[in-house]
C-alpha positions as CSV (number, residue, x, y, z in Angstrom):
1,M,2.3,31.2,17.9
2,T,3.3,28.1,16.0
3,E,1.0,25.1,16.0
4,K,2.6,21.8,17.4
5,I,3.1,19.2,14.8
6,S,1.9,15.8,15.6
7,F,4.5,13.1,14.7
8,T,1.9,10.5,14.6
9,K,-0.6,12.4,12.2
10,K,2.3,13.2,9.9
11,W,3.4,9.7,10.0
12,N,0.1,8.3,9.2
13,Y,-0.3,10.8,6.4
14,L,3.1,10.0,4.9
15,V,2.1,6.2,4.9
16,Q,-1.1,7.0,3.1
17,V,0.7,9.3,0.4
18,V,3.3,6.6,-0.2
19,F,0.8,3.7,-0.3
20,D,-1.7,5.7,-2.8
21,N,1.3,6.5,-5.1
22,R,3.7,3.7,-4.7
23,Y,6.9,5.8,-5.4
24,V,7.0,9.5,-4.0
25,P,10.1,11.7,-4.6
26,D,11.6,13.2,-1.4
27,V,10.8,16.7,-2.3
28,L,7.1,16.2,-3.4
29,L,6.6,14.3,0.0
30,M,8.1,17.2,1.8
31,E,5.6,19.7,0.1
32,K,2.5,17.3,0.4
33,L,3.3,17.0,4.3
34,G,3.7,20.8,4.5
35,F,7.3,21.2,5.6
36,S,9.9,23.6,4.9
37,P,13.4,22.4,3.6
38,H,14.7,23.3,6.9
39,S,12.1,21.6,9.0
40,W,12.1,18.6,6.6
41,K,15.6,17.7,7.2
42,V,15.0,17.2,10.8
43,W,11.6,15.3,10.5
44,K,12.9,13.2,7.5
45,S,15.5,11.5,9.7
46,K,12.7,10.7,12.3
47,F,10.5,9.3,9.5
48,I,13.2,7.1,8.2
49,E,14.0,5.8,11.6
50,R,10.4,5.1,12.2
51,S,10.1,3.2,8.9
52,R,12.6,0.6,10.1
53,Y,10.3,-0.7,12.7
54,G,7.0,-2.4,12.2
55,T,4.5,-3.0,9.1
56,Q,1.5,-1.3,8.0
57,T,-1.8,-2.6,6.9
58,K,-4.1,-0.9,4.3
59,T,-7.0,-2.0,1.9
60,Q,-6.3,-1.3,-1.7
61,Y,-9.0,1.0,-3.1
62,D,-9.6,-0.8,-6.4
63,T,-9.0,-4.4,-5.5
64,K,-10.3,-4.3,-1.8
65,K,-7.3,-6.5,-1.1
66,E,-5.7,-6.0,2.4
67,V,-1.9,-5.3,2.0
68,T,0.8,-5.5,4.5
69,F,3.7,-3.5,3.8
70,K,6.9,-1.5,5.1
71,I,7.8,2.0,4.1
72,K,11.3,2.3,2.6
73,Y,13.5,5.2,1.7
74,D,16.1,4.9,-1.0
75,K,18.7,7.5,-0.1
76,K,20.5,7.3,-3.3
77,H,17.6,8.1,-5.3
78,R,15.7,10.3,-2.7
79,M,12.5,8.2,-3.1
80,W,9.9,7.0,-0.7
81,S,8.0,3.8,-1.5
82,Y,6.7,0.6,0.1
83,E,7.4,-3.0,-0.1
84,E,4.8,-5.6,0.5
85,T,5.5,-8.1,3.2
86,S,4.0,-11.0,4.8
87,P,1.6,-10.5,7.7
88,L,3.9,-12.2,10.0
89,E,6.9,-10.0,9.6
């Protein structure tokens, strides 16, 4: 029997990986999150959709500065990244 995948847990882990690395190639993120190429195709579209709504807030490890940001996906370069935003967006 397969284990049910939690969208929220995977999304939070995606946010953490992208925040920690700034730029993450699509295939490396797929591996990091534990997806097969077949399942990644389905889940990636949901993650892209989720990234369009809302901002995230994390504290940078080295500076202890709180950062508000949005997750971005560059389809042309197949790259995940984040963009800092103002807290009011």
